[in-house]
N, C-alpha and C positions, 0 to 999 in steps of 0.2 A: 504494500500500500504506500509506503514512503516513496518508492520509485515513481508511482503514479502521481503523487502529489508534486514531486519535483518536476516531472515532465509537464504537468499542467501549468505550474507556475512559470516555467520557461516559455510555454506556448502563448501565454496571454489570453485574455478573454475573447470569446467568439462573438459573432454578430447576434446570435440569439439571446445571449445573456445581456448584452448591451442594449438591445431593443426592448427587453423586458423591464429594465430598470425604471423606477420612478425617480424623478429629480425635482428638488425644491431649492430655490435660491432666495436669499434675503441679505440685507445689510444689518449688521448688529455689532455689539461690542463684546470684547473678551473680559475676563475678570480684572484686567488692568485698565479698563475703560479705553481700550484702543479700538477704533473702528475697523471692521473687517467685512469683506464680502464672504458669504458662506454659501456652500454648495453641499446639499445632502443627497446622497444616493442610497436608495433602499430597494430591496427586492420585493415584488408584490407577493401576497400569499399564493401558493401554488394551486392550480386547478386539478392536479393529479396526485396520486399517492407517492410519486417519486419526489415531489416537492415538500419533503418533510422539513421541519425546523432545522435539523442537522444538515440536510443537503443545501438549504438556503444559506446557512452560516458558512458552510464550506465554500460556496460560490462567492460570497461576499469577502471572505478572507483571501480567496484567490484573486479577486479584483483588487483588494488592498495591496497584495504582494506585487501585482502587475503595475501598480503606481509607484512602487519603490519602497513599500513598507510604511504603514501608518502606525501611530502610537495610540495607546490607551489613554483615557482621560487624565490619569494622574502623571503621565510621562511628558517629557518635552516634545513639542510638536516638530516633526522632521520636515526639512525642506525637500520636496519631491522634485524640484527642478522645473524646467519649462514643460508643463503638461497641458497648458491651456492655449488653444489657438482661437483667437477672436476672429470669427468669420465676418460678423457685422454687429451692429448695436444690439441685436436681439438674438444672436446665436453664437455659441462657443462650441468648440470641439475639445473634449477631454481625451487626451492621448494616453495609451498604455504601453508599457514596455513589453516587447515580445508579441505584439499584435499589430497587424496592418489595419485594424479597425479602431475607430474611436467612438465615443458617445457624443452624438450631436444633441446639444441641450438648448432649449429655449431659455432666454434670460431677459430681464428688463434693461432698457438703456442705462438707467442709473447704476445698476449692478456692473455692467460692462465698463462704464466710465470710472467707477471706483477701482475696479481691477486695473485698468490702464493707469490711473493716477497713482495708485499705491503699489502696483507691481506684484500683487499676490491675492490669492483667495484661500480661505480655509475649506478644505475638502473633508467632509464628514461621511463616513461609511457606516450605515446601520447594519448590524448583524441579524436583526430580527425583521420579519416581514412587515411591510406597510403598504396598504393599497395605494395604487397610483392616484386614486381619486381623493386621497386624504386632504381634508381642509386644514386651515391654520390651527384651530384648536387641537385637532388630532395630531398634527405634526408637532406642536408644542408638547403635548402629552408624551408622544413617542420620544422626543429629545430628553424630556425630564426623566422618563423611565430608563432610557438608555444611559444617561449620565449616572444615575443612581446605581445601576446594575453593572456598569462597565461594558455595555454592549454597543458602544460607539468607538470608532477609530478615527484619528485625526491626522491631517498632513497639510502643508502649505504648498500650493501649486502656483507657479508663476506663468505669465503669458509668454509665448514664444515670440 
């Protein structure tokens, strides 16, 4: 099994995983009152028996490894390097190591402007499922629960 995990991490995420992801962006502050652009990626609940909580967590950890390795909430947030390609004011492409595919994500012009001006965005990977249709209160509850349980991973991505 360890060999399979190593091979998967080297291969990068495939288009089906990237297309399935839910993405949410917002401008917010960190505990030191620094403004940051945030990007949350989460896997939706699975429609089949193959999409168990363990399988979803494995996929999301694989995604985090393909970004260069993300940190848990209590750790220092790593610099993932140039992972964001700003396509235009409302679209960014998040690029992954070992994959010729990227996640094309809709964003607001203010978010894009902040990333350009400050040179980075906080990428948050959720290890638990979250429906793509989740509204703001549900995303806030997801983030609160994920922080409390250590089920979120963090990294800083810079625009290319």
